[in-house]
C-alpha positions in Angstrom: -10.8 30.3 -17.0 -7.2 29.5 -16.0 -6.5 28.3 -12.5 -3.6 27.1 -10.4 -4.6 23.9 -8.7 -3.2 21.2 -6.5 -3.6 17.4 -7.1 -5.6 15.9 -4.2 -6.1 12.4 -5.4 -4.9 10.2 -8.3 -6.9 7.3 -9.8 -6.5 5.3 -13.0 -9.1 7.4 -14.8 -8.9 11.0 -13.3 -7.1 13.5 -11.2 -8.9 15.2 -8.4 -7.8 18.8 -8.2 -8.1 21.2 -5.3 -8.9 24.8 -6.4 -8.7 28.1 -4.6 -11.5 29.1 -2.2 -12.3 25.5 -1.2 -13.5 24.5 -4.7 -12.5 21.3 -6.4 -12.5 19.8 -9.9 -11.3 16.8 -11.9 -9.1 16.1 -14.9 -10.3 13.1 -17.0 -7.6 10.8 -18.3 -8.3 12.1 -21.8 -7.3 15.7 -20.8 -3.6 15.1 -20.0 -1.9 15.8 -23.3 -2.1 14.9 -27.0 0.7 12.4 -26.9 -0.9 10.6 -23.9 -4.4 10.5 -25.6 -2.8 9.0 -28.7 -1.3 6.2 -26.7 -4.7 5.5 -25.0 -6.4 5.4 -28.4 -3.7 2.9 -29.8 -4.1 0.7 -26.7 -7.8 0.5 -27.1 -7.6 -0.2 -30.8 -5.0 -3.0 -30.3 -6.7 -4.4 -27.3 -3.4 -5.0 -25.4 -1.3 -3.1 -22.9 1.4 -0.7 -24.3 4.7 -0.7 -22.5 5.2 3.1 -23.0 1.7 3.9 -21.6 1.9 4.5 -17.9 -1.1 4.9 -15.6 -1.9 8.2 -14.0 -0.7 7.1 -10.5 2.7 6.5 -12.1 2.8 10.0 -13.6 1.2 12.2 -10.9 1.5 12.6 -7.1 -0.9 14.2 -4.6 0.4 17.7 -3.5 1.7 18.7 -6.9 0.7 22.1 -8.3 -0.6 22.2 -11.8 -2.0 24.8 -14.2 -5.4 23.9 -15.5 -8.2 25.3 -17.6 -12.0 24.9 -17.0 -13.5 23.0 -19.9 -17.1 22.7 -18.5 -19.2 22.8 -15.4 -21.8 20.0 -15.1 -24.8 19.8 -12.8 -25.8 16.4 -11.4 -29.3 15.2 -10.6 -28.9 16.1 -6.9 -27.9 19.7 -7.7 -24.2 19.3 -7.1 -21.9 21.0 -9.6 -18.7 19.4 -10.9 -15.9 21.3 -12.5 -14.3 19.5 -15.4 -10.7 20.6 -16.1 -7.8 20.0 -18.5 -4.0 20.2 -18.0 -3.3 19.7 -21.8 -0.6 22.4 -22.6 -2.4 23.1 -25.9 -5.4 24.4 -23.9 -3.6 25.9 -21.0 -1.0 27.8 -23.1 -3.3 28.6 -26.0 -2.7 32.4 -25.4 1.0 32.0 -26.2 2.6 32.2 -29.6 6.1 31.4 -30.8 7.0 35.1 -31.2 5.9 35.8 -27.6 8.2 33.3 -26.0 11.1 34.7 -24.1 13.9 33.6 -21.8 12.9 33.3 -18.2 9.3 32.5 -18.9 7.6 29.8 -16.8 5.0 27.7 -18.4 3.4 24.2 -18.4 4.7 21.4 -20.6 4.1 17.7 -21.1 6.6 15.0 -22.1 5.9 14.1 -25.7 8.7 11.6 -26.4 12.0 10.3 -24.9 15.1 10.9 -27.1 18.8 10.0 -26.8 19.9 13.3 -25.3 16.7 14.5 -23.6 13.0 14.8 -24.1 10.7 16.5 -26.6 8.2 18.6 -24.6 4.8 19.6 -25.7 4.3 23.2 -24.6 1.1 23.7 -26.7 2.6 26.5 -28.9 2.0 26.0 -32.6 5.2 26.0 -34.7 7.5 25.7 -31.7 9.7 22.6 -30.8 10.7 22.4 -27.1 13.6 20.3 -25.9 14.6 19.4 -22.4 18.2 18.1 -22.0 18.9 15.3 -19.6 21.2 17.6 -17.6 18.4 20.0 -16.9 16.1 17.1 -15.7 18.5 15.1 -13.4 17.7 16.8 -10.0 14.0 16.8 -10.7 13.9 13.1 -11.6 15.9 12.2 -8.6 13.7 14.1 -6.2 10.5 12.7 -7.8 11.4 9.1 -7.2 9.3 7.7 -10.0 11.9 6.0 -12.1 15.1 6.8 -14.0 13.4 8.7 -16.8 10.5 11.0 -17.4 7.4 9.3 -18.9 5.1 10.3 -21.8 2.3 12.4 -20.5 4.2 13.7 -17.4 3.2 17.3 -16.6 6.1 19.7 -16.0 6.7 23.2 -14.7 9.1 24.4 -17.4 11.5 27.4 -17.5 12.6 28.7 -20.9 16.4 29.0 -20.8 17.0 29.6 -24.5 14.9 30.8 -27.5 16.2 30.2 -31.1 14.9 31.0 -34.6 12.3 33.5 -33.5 10.7 31.1 -31.0 10.6 28.1 -33.3 13.0 26.2 -31.0 13.2 26.6 -27.3 15.4 24.9 -24.7 13.9 24.2 -21.3 14.9 23.4 -17.7 12.9 21.8 -14.9 15.8 22.1 -12.4 14.1 22.8 -9.0 16.5 25.5 -7.9 16.2 27.4 -11.3 12.4 27.1 -11.3 12.1 28.3 -7.7 14.3 31.4 -8.4 12.3 32.4 -11.4 10.1 35.5 -11.3 7.9 37.1 -14.0 9.1 40.5 -15.2 8.1 43.2 -17.7 10.8 42.1 -20.2 9.1 38.7 -20.7 6.2 40.5 -22.5 3.4 39.0 -20.5 -0.1 40.2 -21.6 -3.6 39.7 -20.2 -4.3 37.2 -23.1 -1.3 35.0 -22.2 -0.8 35.5 -18.5 -0.5 32.2 -16.7 -1.4 31.0 -13.1 1.6 30.0 -11.0 3.7 33.0 -12.0 5.5 34.7 -9.1 5.5 38.5 -9.4 6.6 41.5 -7.5 3.5 43.6 -6.7 2.5 46.8 -5.0 -0.4 47.3 -2.6 -2.8 49.7 -4.2 -5.8 49.6 -1.9 -6.8 47.8 1.4 -10.4 46.6 1.9 -12.3 44.5 4.6 -12.4 41.5 2.3 -8.8 41.7 1.0 -6.6 44.1 -1.0 -5.9 45.3 -4.6 -2.4 45.0 -6.1 -0.6 46.3 -9.2 2.1 44.1 -10.9 4.1 44.0 -14.1 3.6 47.7 -14.5 0.1 47.9 -15.7 -1.7 44.7 -14.4 -4.1 44.8 -11.4 -5.3 41.9 -9.3 -7.2 41.1 -6.1 -6.1 39.2 -3.0 -9.1 37.9 -1.0 -9.1 37.6 2.8 -8.3 33.8 2.6 -5.1 34.4 0.7 -3.5 37.1 2.9 -0.5 35.9 5.0 -2.1 35.4 8.4 1.0 36.6 10.2 1.1 39.9 8.3 -2.6 40.5 7.7 -2.6 43.5 10.1 0.6 45.0 8.8 -0.1 45.6 5.1 -0.1 49.2 4.0 -0.7 51.1 0.7 2.4 51.2 -1.7 4.0 48.3 0.1 5.9 46.0 -2.2 5.0 42.3 -1.8 5.8 39.1 -3.5 2.6 37.4 -4.9 1.6 34.4 -7.0 -1.1 34.4 -9.7 -3.9 32.1 -8.7 -6.4 32.6 -11.6 -7.0 34.6 -14.7 -10.6 35.1 -16.1 -10.4 35.3 -20.0 -13.4 37.6 -20.5 -13.5 39.9 -17.4 -9.6 39.9 -17.4 -9.9 39.6 -13.6 -6.7 38.3 -11.9 -6.6 36.8 -8.4 -3.4 36.4 -6.5 -2.2 34.8 -3.2 0.3 36.0 -0.6 0.5 32.7 1.2 4.2 31.7 1.7 4.2 28.2 0.1 3.2 29.8 -3.3 5.8 32.6 -3.3 8.4 30.4 -4.9 7.6 28.8 -8.2 7.3 25.0 -8.0 6.5 25.1 -4.3 3.8 22.9 -2.7 1.2 23.7 -0.1 1.3 22.2 3.4 -1.1 19.2 3.9 -3.4 18.7 6.8 -2.3 16.0 9.4 -4.4 12.9 8.7 -5.7 12.6 12.2 -7.3 16.1 12.0 -9.7 15.2 9.2 -13.1 14.6 10.7 -12.1 15.8 14.1 -14.8 17.4 16.3 -13.7 20.6 18.1 -15.6 21.7 21.1 -14.6 25.3 21.0 -13.6 27.2 17.8 -13.2 30.9 18.2 -14.7 33.3 15.6 -11.9 35.6 14.1 -14.0 37.3 11.5 -17.5 37.1 9.9 -18.3 38.0 6.3 -22.0 38.1 5.8 -21.9 37.1 2.1 -19.3 34.3 2.5 -19.0 32.8 5.9 -16.8 32.9 9.0 -13.1 32.5 9.8 -12.4 30.5 13.0 -9.3 29.9 15.0 -8.9 26.3 16.1 -7.4 24.8 19.2 -3.9 24.5 17.6 -3.9 28.1 16.4 -4.6 27.3 12.8 -7.4 29.1 10.9 -10.5 27.4 9.4 -13.3 28.6 7.2 -17.0 27.8 7.4 -19.2 28.6 4.4 -22.5 30.5 5.1 -24.6 27.3 4.5 -22.5 25.4 7.1 -23.1 28.0 9.9 -26.7 26.8 10.7 -29.2 24.1 9.8 -31.2 26.4 7.6 -31.1 30.0 6.4 -34.1 30.9 8.6 -32.4 29.6 11.7 -29.2 31.6 11.1 -28.4 34.3 13.6 -25.5 36.7 12.6 -25.2 37.9 16.2 -23.8 34.5 17.2 -20.7 35.1 15.1 -19.2 38.1 16.6 -15.4 38.1 17.0 -14.5 36.0 20.1 -17.7 33.8 20.1 -17.1 30.1 20.5 -18.8 27.3 18.6 -18.6 23.5 18.3 -17.6 22.4 14.8 -16.2 19.5 12.8 -13.4 19.6 10.2 -15.0 18.3 7.0 -12.3 19.1 4.4 -9.0 20.8 3.8 -8.3 23.3 1.0 -4.8 22.8 -0.2 -4.9 26.0 -2.3 -6.0 28.1 0.7 -4.1 26.1 3.4 -7.2 26.2 5.5 -9.5 23.7 7.1 -13.1 23.7 6.0 -15.4 23.2 9.0 -19.2 22.8 9.5 -21.3 23.8 12.5 -24.3 21.7 11.4 -25.5 19.2 14.0 -26.1 16.4 11.6 -22.6 16.7 10.2 -21.0 16.9 13.6 -22.8 13.7 14.6 -22.4 11.9 11.3 -20.7 8.5 11.5 -19.0 8.8 8.2 -17.5 11.8 6.4 -15.0 10.2 4.0 -14.2 6.7 2.7 -11.3 6.5 5.2 -13.9 6.4 8.0 -15.5 3.2 6.7 -14.0 -0.2 7.7 -14.6 -3.6 6.3 -17.4 -5.4 8.1 -19.1 -2.2 9.2 -22.9 -2.3 9.1 -24.1 1.0 7.4 -27.4 2.6 6.6 -27.8 3.8 3.0 -30.3 5.1 0.5 -31.0 3.5 -2.9 -29.8 5.8 -5.7 -30.2 3.5 -8.8 -30.7 0.0 -9.9 -28.6 -1.3 -12.8 -27.8 -4.8 -14.3 -24.5 -4.9 -12.4 -26.2 -4.0 -9.1 -27.5 -1.3 -6.8 -25.9 2.1 -6.2 -26.3 3.2 -2.5 -25.6 6.6 -0.9 -24.0 6.0 2.5 -23.3 9.7 3.2 -22.6 12.9 1.3 -19.9 12.1 -1.1 -19.8 8.4 -0.2 -21.4 6.0 -2.5 -21.2 2.2 -2.7 -22.2 -0.6 -5.0 -24.2 -3.7 -4.1 -23.4 -6.3 -6.8 -26.5 -8.1 -8.2 -25.7 -11.3 -6.4 -25.6 -9.4 -3.1 -29.1 -7.9 -3.3 -30.6 -10.7 -1.3 -29.8 -14.1 0.2 -31.4 -15.5 -2.9 -30.7 -14.3 -6.5 -33.4 -11.7 -7.5 -34.5 -11.9 -11.1 -36.5 -8.6 -10.7 -34.9 -6.5 -8.0 -37.0 -3.5 -8.9 -40.0 -5.3 -7.4 -38.3 -5.4 -4.0 -36.4 -2.1 -4.0 -37.4 1.4 -5.0 -35.3 4.5 -5.6 -35.0 6.3 -2.2 -35.5 3.2 0.0 -33.5 3.1 3.2 -31.4 -0.1 3.3 -29.1 -1.8 5.8 -25.9 -3.0 4.3 -22.6 -4.5 5.4 -19.2 -3.4 3.9 -17.5 -6.2 2.0 -14.6 -4.1 0.7 -13.5 -0.5 1.1 -10.6 1.1 -0.9 -10.4 4.8 0.1 -7.7 5.6 -2.4 -9.8 4.4 -5.3 -13.1 5.5 -3.6 -14.3 1.9 -4.1 -17.0 0.7 -1.7 -18.6 -2.8 -2.1 -21.6 -3.6 0.0 -23.9 -6.6 0.6 -27.6 -6.7 1.4 -27.6 -10.4 2.3 -29.3 -10.6 5.7 -27.3 -13.7 6.6 -24.1 -11.6 6.3 -25.6 -8.3 7.6 -27.0 -9.9 10.8 -24.2 -12.4 11.3 -22.6 -12.3 14.8 -19.7 -14.5 13.7 -16.2 -12.9 13.3 -15.4 -10.9 10.2 -12.6 -12.5 8.1 -11.0 -9.7 6.2 -7.3 -10.9 6.0 -5.5 -14.2 5.8 -3.6 -13.6 9.0 -6.9 -13.8 11.0 -7.8 -17.2 9.5 -6.8 -19.4 12.4 -7.7 -23.1 12.2 -11.0 -23.8 13.9 -12.4 -20.3 13.2 -16.1 -20.5 12.2 -17.5 -17.7 10.1 -19.8 -16.8 7.3 -18.8 -16.4 3.6 -20.5 -16.7 0.2 -20.0 -19.2 -2.7 -18.4 -17.6 -5.8 -17.7 -20.9 -7.6 -19.0 -24.5 -7.4 -17.1 -27.0 -9.6 -16.3 -30.7 -9.6 -13.3 -30.1 -7.3 -15.4 -28.3 -4.6 -16.4 -24.7 -3.8 -14.6 -21.4 -3.7 -15.9 -19.3 -0.8 -15.2 -15.6 -0.6 -15.2 -13.4 2.6 -14.3 -9.7 3.2 -11.6 -7.7 1.4 -11.4 -10.3 -1.4 -10.2 -13.1 1.0 -11.0 -16.4 -0.7 -10.7 -20.1 0.3 -11.3 -23.6 -1.1 -13.7 -26.1 0.3 -12.5 -29.4 -1.3 -15.0 -32.0 -2.4 -14.5 -34.2 0.6 -15.3 -31.4 3.0 -18.6 -30.4 1.4 -20.6 -32.6 3.8 -20.7 -35.7 5.8 -22.0 -37.6 2.8 -20.3 -37.6 -0.6 -21.6 -34.9 -3.0 -21.0 -36.0 -6.6 -22.1 -32.7 -8.3 -21.3 -29.7 -6.1 -22.6 -27.3 -8.8 -26.1 -28.8 -8.4 -26.1 -28.4 -4.6 -24.4 -25.0 -4.2 -25.0 -21.8 -6.2 -23.1 -18.6 -6.7 -23.9 -16.0 -4.0 -25.1 -18.7 -1.5 -24.2 -17.7 2.1 -22.5 -20.5 3.9 -21.0 -21.1 7.3 -17.5 -22.6 7.2 -14.7 -23.6 9.4 -11.0 -22.9 8.7 -8.9 -26.0 8.4 -5.5 -24.5 7.3 -4.2 -21.1 6.2 -0.9 -20.0 4.6 -1.1 -16.2 4.8 2.0 -15.5 2.7 0.8 -17.6 -0.2 -2.8 -16.5 0.4 -4.0 -20.1 0.6 -7.0 -21.0 2.7 -8.5 -24.4 3.2 -12.0 -24.6 4.5 -14.7 -27.1 5.5 -18.5 -27.1 5.6 -18.3 -29.8 8.4 -18.6 -27.6 11.4 -18.7 -30.3 14.1 -17.5 -33.9 14.0 -19.8 -36.7 14.7 -19.6 -38.0 18.3 -17.9 -41.4 18.6 -19.6 -44.4 20.2 -17.3 -44.0 23.3 -18.7 -40.5 23.8 -22.3 -41.4 23.5 -22.8 -42.6 27.0 -20.2 -40.5 28.8 -22.3 -38.9 31.5 -23.0 -38.9 35.2 -25.4 -41.6 36.7 -28.1 -38.9 37.0 -27.7 -37.9 33.4 -27.8 -41.5 32.4 -31.3 -41.8 33.8 -32.5 -38.6 32.2 -30.9 -39.0 28.8 -31.2 -42.7 28.2 -31.9 -42.5 24.5 -30.5 -40.1 21.9 -32.1 -38.6 18.9 -31.7 -40.9 15.9 -31.5 -44.1 18.0 -33.5 -47.0 16.5 -35.6 -49.1 18.8 -38.4 -51.8 18.6 -41.6 -51.0 20.4 -44.7 -52.8 21.6 -48.2 -51.2 21.4 -49.7 -50.7 24.9 -52.7 -48.6 24.0 -54.4 -47.1 20.9 -55.6 -43.5 21.3 -57.4 -41.3 18.8 -54.2 -39.4 17.9 -51.5 -42.0 18.3 -50.1 -45.0 20.0 -48.8 -45.4 23.5 -45.9 -47.9 23.3 -43.2 -49.4 25.5 -39.6 -49.9 24.3 -38.8 -53.6 23.9 -35.8 -54.9 25.8 -35.8 -51.9 28.1 -35.5 -53.1 31.7 -37.1 -49.9 33.0 -40.2 -50.4 30.8 -39.9 -46.9 29.4 -43.2 -45.7 27.9 -43.1 -43.6 24.7 -45.6 -42.0 22.3 -45.9 -42.4 18.5 -48.2 -39.7 17.1 -50.5 -41.1 14.4 -49.0 -38.9 11.7 -45.5 -40.2 12.5 -46.4 -43.8 11.6 -45.6 -43.1 7.9 -44.3 -40.4 5.5 -47.7 -40.6 3.8 -50.6 -39.0 5.7 -53.2 -41.4 4.3 -51.0 -44.4 5.0 -50.5 -43.2 8.6 -54.3 -43.3 9.3 -54.6 -46.7 7.7 -51.7 -48.1 9.7 -53.3 -46.8 12.9 -56.6 -48.5 12.0 -54.9 -51.9 11.3 -52.6 -52.0 14.3 -53.7 -53.7 17.5 -52.6 -53.5 21.1 -49.8 -56.0 21.6 -48.4 -55.6 18.1 -44.6 -55.0 17.9 -43.3 -52.3 15.5 -39.7 -52.6 14.5 -37.2 -49.9 13.6 -38.8 -46.9 15.3 -36.6 -43.8 15.8 -36.2 -41.8 19.0 -37.2 -38.2 17.8 -37.5 -36.0 20.9 -38.3 -35.8 24.6 -41.1 -33.3 25.0 -42.7 -32.9 28.4 -43.5 -36.2 30.0 -43.3 -38.3 26.8 -40.6 -39.6 24.6 -41.7 -39.0 21.0 -40.9 -41.7 18.4 -41.3 -41.7 14.6 -41.6 -44.3 11.9 -41.2 -41.7 9.0 -38.7 -43.4 6.7 -37.5 -40.2 5.1 -36.9 -38.5 8.5 -35.1 -41.6 9.8 -32.8 -41.7 6.7 -32.0 -38.0 7.0 -30.9 -38.4 10.6 -28.9 -41.5 10.0 -27.1 -39.9 7.0 -26.4 -36.8 9.0 -28.4 -34.6 6.7 -29.8 -32.7 9.6 -29.0 -29.6 11.8 -28.7 -30.1 15.5 -29.1 -26.4 16.4 -30.0 -23.1 14.9 -26.3 -22.1 14.5 -25.7 -24.9 12.0 -28.4 -23.7 9.6 -27.1 -22.3 6.3 -29.1 -20.8 3.4 -29.4 -23.2 0.5 -29.5 -26.4 2.7 -32.1 -29.1 1.8 -33.6 -30.5 5.0 -36.2 -33.2 5.6 -38.9 -32.4 8.1 -42.7 -32.5 8.7 -45.5 -30.0 8.7 -46.2 -28.9 12.2 -48.9 -26.3 11.4 -50.8 -24.9 8.4 -51.7 -21.2 8.6 -53.3 -18.8 6.1 -50.0 -17.1 5.6 -47.7 -20.2 5.3 -46.6 -23.5 6.6 -44.5 -24.2 9.7 -42.1 -27.1 9.3 -40.3 -28.9 12.1 -37.1 -30.8 11.7 -35.4 -33.4 13.9 -33.7 -31.9 17.0 -36.5 -29.3 17.3 -35.5 -26.6 14.8 -38.5 -25.1 13.0 -39.0 -22.8 10.1 -41.7 -21.0 8.1 -42.5 -21.4 4.4 -44.4 -18.3 3.3 -47.4 -18.6 1.0 -45.4 -17.5 -2.0 -42.7 -20.2 -1.4 -45.1 -23.1 -0.8 -45.8 -24.4 -4.3 -44.8 -23.9 -8.0 -48.5 -23.3 -8.5 -50.5 -20.3 -7.4 -51.6 -20.8 -3.8 -55.1 -19.6 -2.9 -55.7 -21.6 0.3 -52.7 -23.1 2.1 -54.8 -26.0 3.3 -55.3 -27.2 -0.2 -51.6 -27.9 -0.5 -50.3 -29.2 2.8 -51.7 -31.0 5.9 -50.3 -31.3 9.4 -47.9 -34.3 9.7 -47.0 -34.4 6.0 -43.3 -35.2 5.4 -41.6 -32.5 3.3 -38.2 -31.6 1.9 -37.5 -27.9 2.5 -34.8 -25.5 1.2 -33.5 -22.9 3.6 -33.8 -19.5 2.0 -32.6 -17.1 4.8 -32.0 -17.0 8.5 -32.4 -14.3 11.1 -29.9 -15.2 13.9 -31.1 -12.3 16.2 -34.8 -13.5 16.1 -33.9 -17.2 15.6 -36.2 -17.4 12.5 -35.8 -19.5 9.4 -37.5 -18.9 6.0 -38.1 -22.0 3.9 -39.0 -22.9 0.3 -41.2 -25.9 -0.4 -41.4 -25.6 -4.2 -40.7 -28.9 -5.8 -38.6 -27.1 -8.5 -36.3 -25.7 -5.8 -36.1 -28.7 -3.4 -34.5 -31.4 -5.5 -31.0 -32.5 -4.7 -30.3 -33.2 -8.4 -31.6 -36.8 -9.3 -35.4 -36.1 -9.1 -36.2 -39.4 -10.8 -34.3 -41.5 -8.2 -36.0 -39.6 -5.4 -39.5 -40.2 -6.9 -38.9 -43.9 -7.3 -37.5 -44.2 -3.8 -40.7 -42.6 -2.5 -42.9 -44.8 -4.6 -41.1 -47.9 -3.5 -41.5 -46.9 0.1 -45.2 -46.3 -0.5 -45.8 -49.7 -2.0 -43.8 -51.3 0.8 -46.0 -49.8 3.4 -49.1 -50.8 1.5 -48.0 -54.4 1.5 -47.4 -54.1 5.3 -51.0 -52.8 5.7 -52.4 -55.6 3.6 -50.6 -58.2 5.7 -52.1 -56.6 8.9 -55.6 -56.5 7.3 -55.5 -60.2 6.7 -55.9 -60.8 10.4 -59.3 -59.1 10.6 -60.5 -59.3 7.0 -59.1 -62.2 5.1 -61.2 -61.2 2.1 -59.0 -58.2 1.6 -56.5 -60.5 -0.1 -59.1 -61.2 -2.9 -60.0 -57.5 -3.3 -57.2 -55.9 -5.3 -57.5 -53.3 -8.1 -57.7 -54.8 -11.6 -59.3 -58.1 -10.4 -62.6 -59.3 -12.0 -65.4 -60.3 -9.6 -69.0 -61.5 -9.8 -71.4 -59.3 -7.9 -75.1 -59.1 -7.3 -77.0 -55.8 -7.7 -78.5 -54.7 -4.3 -80.0 -51.3 -5.0 -79.9 -48.2 -7.1 -79.2 -44.7 -5.7 -80.8 -41.4 -6.6 -77.5 -40.1 -8.1 -77.4 -43.1 -10.5 -74.8 -45.2 -8.7 -75.4 -48.8 -7.7 -74.6 -50.9 -4.6 -73.5 -54.5 -5.0 -72.8 -57.5 -2.8 -70.8 -60.7 -3.3 -69.2 -63.7 -1.6 -65.7 -62.1 -2.0 -66.8 -58.8 -0.6 -68.6 -59.8 2.6 -68.7 -56.8 5.0 -67.6 -54.3 2.4 -69.6 -51.6 0.7 -69.3 -52.1 -3.1 -70.2 -49.2 -5.3 -70.2 -48.4 -9.0 -70.8 -44.7 -10.0 -73.3 -43.8 -12.8 -70.4 -43.4 -15.3 -68.9 -46.9 -14.4 -72.3 -48.6 -15.0 -71.8 -47.8 -18.7 -74.8 -48.0 -21.0 -76.2 -51.1 -19.3 -79.7 -51.2 -17.7 -79.4 -53.2 -14.5 -82.0 -54.3 -12.1 -81.9 -55.5 -8.4 -80.9 -59.1 -8.0 -79.0 -59.3 -11.3 -75.6 -60.9 -11.4 -72.9 -58.8 -13.1 -69.2 -59.1 -13.8 -67.2 -56.1 -12.5 -63.6 -54.8 -12.4 -62.3 -53.6 -9.0 -61.0 -50.0 -9.4 -60.1 -49.0 -5.8 -60.1 -50.4 -2.3 -60.5 -48.1 0.7 -59.6 -50.4 3.6 -60.0 -47.6 6.1 -63.7 -47.1 5.2 -64.2 -50.7 4.0 -65.3 -49.5 0.6 -64.7 -51.0 -2.8 -65.2 -49.1 -6.1 -65.9 -51.1 -9.2 -66.7 -50.6 -12.9 -69.0 -52.5 -15.3 -67.8 -50.7 -18.5 -67.0 -53.2 -21.3 -63.8 -51.4 -22.5 -62.3 -52.0 -19.0 -63.5 -55.5 -18.6 -62.1 -56.5 -22.1 -58.6 -55.2 -21.3 -56.1 -57.9 -20.5 -54.4 -57.3 -17.1 -50.6 -56.6 -17.1 -48.4 -57.9 -14.3 -45.6 -55.6 -13.2 -42.8 -57.4 -11.5 -39.6 -56.2 -9.8 -37.1 -54.7 -12.3 -39.7 -54.7 -15.1 -39.9 -51.5 -17.2 -43.3 -49.7 -17.7 -44.5 -46.3 -18.7 -46.7 -44.5 -16.2 -47.6 -41.0 -15.0 -47.3 -40.2 -11.3 -49.4 -37.1 -10.8 -49.5 -36.9 -7.0 -48.2 -38.9 -4.1 
């Protein structure tokens, strides 16, 4: 089927075409012309850009009339039909032959090549060479404003001004005045097999009908003008045998049905329809008056500015059952919304459906960068997720934006049809490009949206995401492709030697603008959101405040034990003239839970503990801590002082506050807490959370996501995720601290149990068998183990038969100072081994399975 259409939109890969009666179609880039397709093929084969190949936006402009032919009608999964078109002259003009060509004919052509004196034009007629002289193209090129010359693939409305050699050579003109004055006549030998849309003819009214009129033209042709294509100013004055000027809109090849239009913009060849003012699209009109109702098609309305609009039958009510024809009598008023504009009908398309009138978005132009939108999952692909935001509006969520963390199997989290809440990262209405994010940290962010360089004022704090982490620093991206650099010295308060091991692509970060040069699109950023207070600011407060806030978090003090209680120590701060009393919970005596209990057992009232850190002031007590890892984190500024400073991907040192069946609550210095769900607690499968963590245990946690509205933090405690890079150094530092605290405990134990110095693992001692137990183990005594319970299990008795009172040589395996228990072995293979001494800086192989 041949149709006259109007270009609505132009992209790099297709033309969107408006067709008569509110329909639309598209022309793929491969259906422009033979010459253009050959250039495309050559460019693809060579893999480099060709100078003579221009993009579609360089060749075509919205509002231009084109002749096109329907090549196929495709039906999508959601039931919508798409009309595929071609403007290739070989297909549009296939009914023409060289012998049928005549002077005065108007037809489509496409630039095939640029010559010295003009252009070779492809008019799609076999055996005919068409030439367009420069003189006949001057005024057209000047008005078009797309360069000094026509370009290969450019579609033209050509007028034949000369025919030579029986149609084998024709001379063309595209001069606007000549084209506009042209009119199809009987002498041009038009037939139903070669009649083209866009021809202007003189016609005679044959018959008037409620839905239009029937015309005769070119002596023996008949055609139909429907109600949408009658001149609204003359619709009531048409009469039989009246001579009118008309334009061919469409020609059906099989039924030979011809449709025409009487609308004024089409009555001069090469004309263009009037566009709708931009502000009218999407407008809601409180009162639109019914002008006519057609029970098979829809209704014509008169809008508030006097223009006409059409509503299809399906847009007059929510469902067919709820439709009431009586509500659409002439003069009735209805609320409606302009949802489209048909260029070929010069008429607004409206809808009376409530959900469309109330819809937030109707077109891409309605969406702005930073908008939070609801969508429905359409598909999941390796590049990301396709989301339907509204009818005709689809967006892409790139794979790195499916979550705050990179999802290896997104199909386990999302299903087709799921409702999702997204935020617009980028919207390009011209290219119908919509990029979205599902990262909760961005979707729920209350910070300003940075969508252009002009808004990047120094001091601005906002959210972005890492797109690159290299040795020089991090590249952070915001909205509308705005990017900035965080140099290496601005990544943190402490030097970070390998940024790529700390930051990852897609990580949401909070940054502060340091400097911006909008014209050069240069943006300098920092992860340091607040400067460290100087010593002179530390005590700047009123006398009342001085009394209330005497110590600050992170301050190191020495304390004296006043009283031992079951769950901790009551202490006083040494060298404090006010004798401030504070509290050290038992589990804050050490990073290691077992060591904490042992230290509490060994300490006595009156002992002085050095280097204890002020942690918090809760209720009536000042809370102190001796956890070495926590103290180091605070002193090195590897902490967050408030919820607003938390960023996904951070590694923070804290301690377990509570262990629940569903996860572990972790508290950090300055009072911020977070939850590590059961699935994020361990690299191993977790059956019972209490088997993996205990209250008071020091942990390193990775921030996975934050909910600013609910002030919630989700953490990950997996060892594989919580290393800052040098895991070996971290392990040795922990081990060194553990042994250091064990030595401290041993020194304390000497006061009450001097024999503890002689009882060390690996030492050989002489013992006397005291008794045998029912489970096969034995109890011993000895001068070096007075007051201790010495036990050897059945396995560690070896094959020896022992009796009460016998003296035996044994090897000490383990000393439990808290329970005053010593475990020994009598096995010969252990006693024969020569002990090895490990000194500082010596190298040994060992396996550390758990600490």
